[in-house]
C-alpha positions in Angstrom: 182.8 31.7 195.0 181.7 28.9 192.6 183.1 25.5 191.6 182.7 23.5 188.4 182.2 19.8 189.2 182.8 17.1 186.6 181.3 13.7 187.2 182.5 11.4 184.4 181.3 8.8 184.2 178.0 8.7 186.1 178.0 5.1 187.3 175.2 2.7 188.0 173.6 3.5 184.7 173.6 2.0 181.2 176.3 3.9 179.2 178.6 6.8 179.1 177.2 10.0 180.7 179.1 13.0 181.8 177.6 15.7 184.0 179.2 19.1 184.6 177.7 21.3 187.3 178.4 24.8 188.6 178.0 24.9 192.4 177.6 28.2 194.3 176.8 28.5 198.0 176.2 24.8 198.3 173.7 24.5 195.4 173.9 23.8 191.7 173.3 27.0 189.7 173.9 25.5 186.2 174.5 22.1 184.7 175.4 20.4 181.4 174.7 16.8 180.4 176.9 15.1 177.8 176.5 11.7 176.2 180.1 10.6 175.3 179.3 7.5 173.2 178.4 7.1 169.6 175.5 4.8 168.5 175.1 5.2 164.8 172.6 2.3 164.4 170.6 4.5 161.9 173.6 4.3 159.6 173.9 0.5 159.9 170.2 -0.1 159.1 170.2 1.7 155.7 169.6 -0.6 152.8 168.5 -3.6 154.9 165.2 -5.6 154.9 162.8 -3.7 157.2 161.6 -6.9 158.7 165.1 -7.5 160.1 165.5 -4.0 161.7 164.2 -5.2 165.1 167.1 -7.5 165.6 169.6 -4.6 165.1 167.7 -2.0 167.1 167.1 -4.3 170.0 170.8 -4.3 170.6 170.9 -0.6 171.3 170.9 -1.8 175.0 171.0 -5.0 176.9 168.5 -3.7 179.4 165.8 -1.9 177.4 166.1 -4.7 174.8 162.6 -5.8 174.1 161.0 -2.3 173.7 163.3 -1.4 170.8 162.3 -4.6 169.0 158.7 -3.8 169.7 159.0 -0.2 168.4 160.8 -1.5 165.3 158.2 -4.1 164.3 155.4 -1.6 164.9 157.1 0.9 162.7 157.2 -1.6 159.8 153.6 -2.7 160.5 152.5 0.9 160.4 154.3 1.6 157.2 152.9 -1.3 155.2 149.5 -1.6 156.9 149.8 -4.8 159.0 147.4 -5.5 161.8 148.6 -8.2 164.2 146.2 -10.8 165.8 144.8 -10.2 169.3 146.9 -12.9 170.8 150.1 -11.4 169.4 149.2 -8.0 171.0 148.5 -9.7 174.3 151.8 -11.6 174.3 153.6 -8.4 173.4 151.9 -6.7 176.4 152.8 -9.5 178.7 156.4 -9.3 177.7 156.4 -5.5 178.2 154.8 -5.7 181.6 157.4 -8.4 182.6 160.1 -6.0 181.5 158.6 -3.1 183.5 158.5 -5.2 186.7 162.0 -6.6 186.2 163.6 -3.3 185.0 162.1 -1.1 187.7 162.9 -3.4 190.6 166.5 -3.8 189.4 166.8 -0.1 188.9 165.5 0.8 192.4 167.6 -1.8 194.3 170.8 -2.1 192.2 171.1 1.3 190.5 169.3 3.9 192.7 168.7 2.6 196.2 172.4 3.1 197.2 171.8 6.8 196.7 169.4 6.6 199.7 170.7 3.5 201.6 174.0 3.6 203.5 175.3 0.0 203.4 178.0 0.5 206.1 175.5 2.0 208.5 173.5 -1.2 208.5 176.3 -2.8 210.5 175.1 -0.8 213.5 171.5 -2.0 213.1 169.6 -4.0 215.7 168.4 -7.1 213.8 165.5 -7.5 216.2 164.3 -4.0 215.5 164.8 -4.5 211.7 162.7 -7.6 211.9 160.0 -5.7 213.8 160.0 -3.0 211.2 159.9 -5.5 208.3 156.9 -7.3 209.8 155.1 -4.1 210.4 155.1 -3.0 206.7 154.8 -6.3 204.9 154.0 -10.0 205.1 157.2 -11.0 203.2 158.3 -14.3 204.8 162.1 -13.4 205.0 161.8 -11.1 208.0 162.9 -13.0 211.1 165.5 -11.5 213.5 167.8 -14.5 212.7 167.6 -13.7 209.0 168.8 -10.1 209.5 171.4 -11.2 212.1 172.9 -13.6 209.7 173.0 -11.0 206.9 174.6 -8.5 209.2 177.3 -11.0 210.1 178.1 -11.6 206.4 178.3 -7.8 205.8 180.6 -7.4 208.8 183.0 -10.0 207.3 183.1 -8.1 204.1 183.9 -4.8 205.8 186.5 -6.3 208.1 188.2 -7.9 205.1 188.4 -4.6 203.3 186.6 -6.2 200.4 183.1 -4.8 200.0 182.6 -6.5 196.7 179.5 -5.1 195.0 179.2 -2.5 197.7 182.7 -1.0 197.1 183.3 2.6 196.1 180.2 4.0 197.7 179.8 7.3 199.4 179.1 5.6 202.8 178.9 8.0 205.7 177.9 10.9 203.5 175.9 13.6 205.3 173.1 13.3 202.8 172.2 9.8 204.1 169.4 10.0 206.6 168.1 6.5 207.2 168.3 4.8 210.6 170.6 1.7 210.6 167.6 -0.6 210.8 166.1 0.7 207.6 169.5 0.5 205.9 169.8 -3.1 206.9 166.4 -3.8 205.5 167.4 -2.1 202.2 170.6 -4.1 201.9 168.7 -7.4 202.6 166.2 -6.7 199.8 169.0 -5.5 197.5 170.5 -9.1 197.7 167.1 -10.7 197.5 166.2 -8.8 194.4 169.4 -10.1 192.7 168.1 -13.6 193.2 164.5 -12.8 192.2 165.3 -11.0 189.0 166.7 -14.2 187.5 163.2 -15.7 187.6 161.0 -13.0 186.1 163.1 -12.8 182.9 162.1 -16.4 182.1 158.9 -15.0 180.7 160.9 -13.5 177.9 162.8 -16.7 177.4 159.5 -18.6 177.0 157.7 -16.1 174.8 160.8 -14.8 172.9 163.3 -17.6 173.0 165.9 -15.8 175.1 166.7 -12.9 177.4 168.2 -10.4 176.7 167.2 -9.7 173.1 164.1 -11.9 172.8 162.9 -12.6 169.3 160.2 -10.5 167.7 158.4 -10.8 164.4 156.7 -8.3 162.0 153.1 -9.4 161.8 152.9 -11.0 165.2 155.1 -13.0 167.6 157.3 -16.0 166.9 155.7 -18.4 169.4 152.9 -20.6 168.0 150.3 -21.7 170.5 149.4 -25.4 170.8 148.6 -26.5 174.4 149.5 -30.1 173.6 152.7 -29.6 171.6 156.1 -29.8 173.2 157.7 -27.3 170.9 155.0 -24.7 171.2 153.5 -22.4 173.8 151.8 -25.3 175.5 149.7 -25.7 178.7 152.8 -26.3 180.9 154.6 -23.2 179.7 151.4 -21.1 179.9 151.0 -22.2 183.5 154.6 -21.3 184.3 154.2 -17.8 182.9 151.2 -17.3 185.2 153.3 -18.5 188.1 156.2 -16.1 187.3 153.8 -13.2 186.9 152.3 -13.9 190.3 155.7 -14.2 191.9 156.6 -10.8 190.3 153.5 -9.2 191.7 154.2 -10.6 195.2 157.7 -9.2 195.2 156.5 -5.8 194.1 153.6 -5.7 196.6 155.5 -7.2 199.5 159.0 -5.9 199.1 159.4 -3.0 196.6 156.4 -0.9 197.4 156.7 -1.2 201.3 160.5 -0.4 201.0 159.8 2.8 199.0 157.1 3.9 201.5 159.5 3.1 204.4 162.4 5.1 202.9 160.5 8.1 201.6 159.4 9.7 204.9 163.1 10.2 205.8 163.7 12.1 202.5 160.6 14.3 202.2 162.9 17.3 201.6 163.7 15.7 198.3 160.0 16.2 197.4 161.1 19.8 196.7 164.3 19.1 194.9 165.0 18.0 191.3 161.7 18.9 189.7 163.3 20.4 186.6 161.1 20.8 183.5 157.4 21.4 183.8 156.4 19.6 180.6 155.8 15.9 180.2 155.3 13.6 177.2 153.9 10.1 176.7 153.2 8.2 173.5 151.1 5.7 175.5 151.2 1.9 175.3 149.7 -1.4 176.3 146.8 -1.5 173.8 143.6 -3.3 174.9 141.6 -3.0 171.6 144.3 -3.1 168.9 147.2 -0.8 168.5 145.3 1.7 166.4 142.8 2.4 169.3 145.0 4.9 171.2 142.2 5.9 173.5 142.1 2.4 175.1 145.8 2.2 175.9 146.6 1.3 179.5 149.2 4.1 179.4 147.6 7.2 178.1 149.0 9.2 175.2 149.4 12.9 175.6 151.5 15.9 176.8 151.2 18.2 179.8 152.6 21.7 179.6 153.5 23.9 182.6 152.4 21.2 185.1 148.8 21.9 184.2 147.0 18.7 185.1 143.7 20.1 183.9 144.7 19.8 180.3 146.2 17.0 178.3 147.4 18.0 174.8 147.0 15.6 171.9 150.2 14.0 170.6 150.7 12.7 167.1 154.1 11.2 166.3 153.4 11.6 162.6 152.9 15.4 162.9 155.9 16.9 161.3 155.5 20.0 163.3 155.6 17.9 166.5 158.8 16.0 167.3 161.9 17.6 165.8 165.6 17.0 166.6 168.1 19.8 166.8 171.9 19.6 166.8 173.2 23.1 167.8 175.0 21.5 170.8 175.5 18.0 169.4 178.6 16.6 167.7 176.7 16.1 164.4 176.1 18.1 161.2 173.0 18.3 159.1 173.4 18.5 155.3 171.8 21.6 153.9 170.0 22.7 157.0 170.8 23.8 160.6 167.1 23.6 161.6 165.4 20.9 163.5 164.3 17.9 161.5 161.3 15.5 162.0 162.7 12.0 162.3 161.3 10.9 158.9 163.7 13.5 157.4 166.3 12.9 160.2 170.0 12.6 159.5 172.8 10.8 161.3 176.1 12.2 159.9 179.2 11.6 161.9 181.0 14.4 160.1 181.8 16.8 162.9 185.5 17.4 163.1 185.7 19.8 166.1 186.9 19.0 169.7 185.3 16.0 171.4 185.7 14.6 175.0 187.4 13.9 177.2 189.0 17.1 178.5 189.0 18.9 181.7 185.9 20.9 180.9 183.5 20.8 178.0 183.1 23.9 175.8 179.4 24.1 176.6 179.0 27.2 174.5 179.6 25.0 171.5 178.8 21.3 170.7 179.2 19.1 173.8 177.3 15.8 173.4 176.7 12.9 171.0 173.0 13.2 171.8 170.7 15.2 169.6 168.2 17.5 171.2 164.5 16.5 170.6 161.7 19.0 171.2 157.9 18.6 171.0 156.4 21.7 169.3 159.4 23.6 170.5 159.1 22.4 174.2 161.7 20.5 176.2 159.8 17.5 177.6 160.5 15.0 180.4 159.6 11.4 179.6 159.5 8.4 181.9 157.5 7.0 184.8 156.7 10.4 186.2 155.4 11.6 182.8 153.3 8.5 182.4 151.7 8.7 185.9 151.0 12.4 185.4 149.5 12.0 181.9 147.5 9.0 183.1 146.3 10.8 186.2 145.3 13.9 184.2 143.6 11.7 181.6 141.3 10.2 184.1 142.8 6.7 184.2 141.2 5.2 187.4 144.0 2.6 188.0 146.7 5.4 187.9 144.6 7.7 190.0 144.0 5.0 192.7 147.7 4.2 193.2 148.8 7.8 193.1 146.2 9.0 195.6 146.9 6.1 197.9 150.6 6.9 198.0 150.1 10.6 198.5 147.7 9.8 201.4 150.2 7.4 203.1 153.1 9.9 202.8 150.8 12.8 203.7 152.1 15.0 200.9 150.4 17.1 198.2 150.3 16.2 194.5 153.0 18.8 193.9 155.5 16.5 195.7 155.5 14.4 192.5 157.4 17.2 190.7 160.7 16.2 192.2 163.5 13.6 192.5 161.6 11.8 195.2 158.4 12.0 193.1 160.1 10.5 190.1 161.4 7.6 192.2 157.9 7.0 193.7 156.2 7.2 190.3 158.4 4.4 189.0 157.4 2.3 192.0 153.7 3.0 191.5 153.7 2.1 187.8 155.5 -1.1 188.7 152.4 -2.0 190.8 150.2 -1.3 187.8 152.4 -3.3 185.4 152.4 -6.3 187.7 148.6 -6.3 187.8 148.1 -5.5 184.2 150.5 -8.4 183.2 148.3 -10.8 185.0 145.2 -9.2 183.4 146.6 -9.7 179.9 147.6 -13.3 180.8 144.0 -14.1 181.8 142.8 -12.6 178.5 145.2 -14.7 176.6 144.1 -17.9 178.3 140.4 -17.0 177.6 141.2 -16.5 173.9 142.9 -19.9 173.8 140.1 -21.6 175.6 137.7 -20.0 173.0 139.7 -21.6 170.2 141.7 -18.6 169.0 145.4 -19.6 168.8 146.5 -17.2 166.1 149.8 -15.3 166.8 150.8 -14.2 163.3 149.3 -12.8 160.1 150.7 -13.3 156.7 148.7 -10.5 155.3 151.0 -7.9 153.7 154.1 -9.6 155.2 155.7 -10.3 151.8 157.5 -7.2 150.4 156.0 -7.8 147.0 152.7 -6.6 148.4 154.2 -3.3 149.7 154.0 0.1 148.0 157.1 1.3 146.2 157.5 4.0 148.9 156.0 4.1 152.4 156.9 5.3 155.9 155.7 4.5 159.4 156.3 5.1 163.1 156.4 2.6 165.9 155.8 4.0 169.4 156.0 2.4 172.8 156.6 3.4 176.4 160.0 2.0 177.4 160.5 1.8 181.2 162.6 5.0 180.9 160.0 6.8 178.8 158.6 7.7 175.4 160.3 5.7 172.6 159.6 5.9 168.9 161.2 4.5 165.7 160.6 6.2 162.4 161.2 4.3 159.2 161.1 5.2 155.5 160.9 2.3 153.1 161.8 2.6 149.4 161.9 -0.4 147.0 161.4 -2.8 149.9 164.5 -1.6 151.7 165.2 0.8 154.6 165.9 4.3 153.1 166.0 6.1 156.4 165.6 5.0 160.1 165.6 7.2 163.2 165.4 6.3 166.8 164.4 8.9 169.4 164.9 7.1 172.7 163.9 8.2 176.2 167.4 9.3 177.2 167.6 11.4 174.1 164.7 13.4 175.5 166.0 13.6 179.0 169.8 13.6 178.7 170.2 15.8 175.7 172.1 19.1 175.5 170.6 22.6 175.3 168.8 23.7 172.1 169.5 26.9 170.2 167.3 29.0 172.4 169.1 27.9 175.6 166.4 25.6 176.8 167.8 22.9 179.1 166.6 19.3 178.8 165.5 17.2 181.7 168.8 16.3 183.4 170.2 19.8 183.2 167.0 21.4 184.4 166.5 19.0 187.3 169.9 19.6 188.7 169.3 23.3 189.1 168.9 24.1 192.8 170.1 20.6 193.9 172.2 20.9 197.2 175.7 19.6 197.2 177.2 19.2 200.7 180.7 18.2 199.5 181.8 19.0 195.9 184.4 16.2 196.1 181.7 13.6 196.9 178.6 14.8 194.9 176.1 12.1 196.0 173.3 14.5 195.4 174.0 14.8 191.7 173.8 11.0 191.3 170.6 10.9 193.4 168.8 13.2 191.0 170.3 11.8 187.8 169.6 8.2 188.9 165.9 9.1 189.5 165.6 9.2 185.7 167.3 5.8 185.3 169.6 7.0 182.5 170.2 4.5 179.6 173.4 5.1 177.8 174.7 1.3 178.3 175.7 -0.4 181.6 178.2 0.4 184.4 181.2 1.7 182.3 184.5 3.1 183.4 186.4 5.9 181.6 190.2 6.1 181.7 192.5 9.0 180.8 195.6 8.6 178.6 197.6 7.6 181.7 195.3 4.8 182.7 193.7 6.6 185.6 190.0 6.2 186.3 188.2 9.5 185.7 185.6 10.0 188.3 185.3 13.5 189.9 187.3 16.6 189.3 186.6 20.1 190.7 187.7 23.5 189.5 187.3 26.5 191.8 186.2 29.7 190.1 184.7 33.0 190.8 
């Protein structure tokens, strides 16, 4: 006996994602991932000034905002041959590290932690025992018995009033929750603290980019002139404040986020054998330390791993037209003149498909069933994201990556193979947040040293004017968004955008099958996942959330009668 589960929408993510899963004997035996929203930015960009593209692409998402702007300006710089000054590269790196720290902390506590932490169970916790636990794993100052007792009283009032507020509509009491009440109370406390803390770290983007979300970027550099004595520039006071915010971010990561993950993980070690999915991993690499062209000196290494073979890292060239290709056999698109996969420079975005689209009870998964295209690297389905970055960095010999990974594996007393899992993916995100917090301060110190040495350049005019560009050119801008490998490909003709294609991390991970039947990351990772109750599929959310899906934030889907569409089940043989 099998059942078809539909979870639509998957909540606590950015955007509209539908998951269908076939469950037999308490485990998922097949799964389908459908993106049910249309983007179409590639169409909007045609004919525009390439130097303005970043302002449009950045608005793909209000969370991954800065990385799309960065990929966009890099694509134009690559196409026309612009090299930005060292200070501009450092400022971009600082902004990206700040995004990593903010985004990963917010994801863990506010999007993913409630898959592991039972909020209602925390009402049964002993505040004294919670305080003892907190002080045993960290020096974080908010850890007294009185602090946890007051928090518990606030939660009790919420529950007694029947108004759980931000904690409403959870799967509280589900059999898949395993934490003791004291660990649950600790998690809830830090959930609330992270809400307050995250308002501070984003100020780095406000200082360097003018605002957050959607900070300003600039082809040829960054739009923040440096003058330590000028009130309207990046001056001494603002530089000092950035350093303070970076340090506070590192403190929160080291004293709250990391200890919490290491405290929660031992209760869920069975999930170190669940949700591994694909065996192939892709990274474009990022955080340059010697100019963007020197790929070998990126903090995040570039490369691909196939078959989980950590003894070999394959070279990746985003310009290789036999490398990345996008397919649409199961996507609600049509290609003109070809049904084959297309490299993004030749990519098409035609909203011409006239067949059935969602919502309905079940997708016709033998046909087209998603608005996402299906990217492949040399024919391989690839996972992208924190786990991919940590594995490629580890296999590439990055000492910083190897140190944090080996330390965590030692503390949890698990083998390296535990990384290939839902739990491993969650841990990898935490570990790279440690790295980003430290690297951000490293880039900050380098920026201060350059300024003290007299170098205040943040922009180059060289080749910035379109009159200096060739009649036709093309480029690619790569980065590592928090959720994974991100690239923008641009084709410029007569100083205007002729073609523009984005292949974002969730395009890799959340896409439908290809023509050969290969599943992408979400679909593959769900195979074998246990489901204790098909009407309350917490386990599906746990694995999907481990990827941190990005299809826009916390949406609700309604049917034609105005009813919220959450979970439906259909028994079958």
